[in-house]
Every structure is written in C-alpha cells, then in structure tokens.
N, C-alpha and C positions, 0 to 999 in steps of 0.2 A: 150846519156850522154857524156861519155868520150871514148877515144880509148882503146880497149882491145887488149892485146897482150898475146900470149901463151908462157909460160915458158917451160923449158926443161921437166918439170914434167907434162905438159899438163894443168896446172891451168891457168885460165884467170886472168890477172892483169890489173886493171884500171890505166892508166897512167895520167888521168886528175885530180885525187884526190889531189895530192900535190899542183898543180897549183890552184885548187879551194880553198884550205885551205889558201894559201898565199894571194890570192885575197880577201878572207873574212877578214883576219887579216888587210890587208892594208885599206880596206873599213872601218873597225871599227876604225882604227887610224885616218883616215880622218874625220869620224863622230865626234870623241871625240875632235879633234882640232876645228871643226866648233862649237860645243857646247861651248867650252872654250871661243872662240872669241865672241860668242853671249852673254855669261854671262858677259864678260868684257865690251862690248859695251852697253848692255841694262841694266844691274843691278848694275854694279860697276862704272858707268860713273859719278854719282853724288857725289862721295866721294871727300874729300879735296885734295887728290893727283892728281885728274884729273884736 
C-alpha cells in the first residue's frame, strides 16, 4: 500500500494516506466538472439562451 515509517515511539505511520486522500478529492472534483459539462451540453442545450 503505502510506505511505512517508524516514529520515535516505535509506531508505524503510513505516509501515503494524505496523498491518497488528496488524489481522491481531486478525482471527485474532476468528475463533478465532467458531469456539469455533460448536463450543459446534453440537457440544457435546447433552451432559449443557447
């Protein structure tokens, strides 16, 4: 999974977790942008403003 590093107390800490969380958030934002563009192009295109 991720790299584990030992702290001074001997506990293992996963260093990859923050990177994974940031990646998931950015992927979710990209997905929402794509859904928004799909709605604009497919469902809202026939309006008077278009």
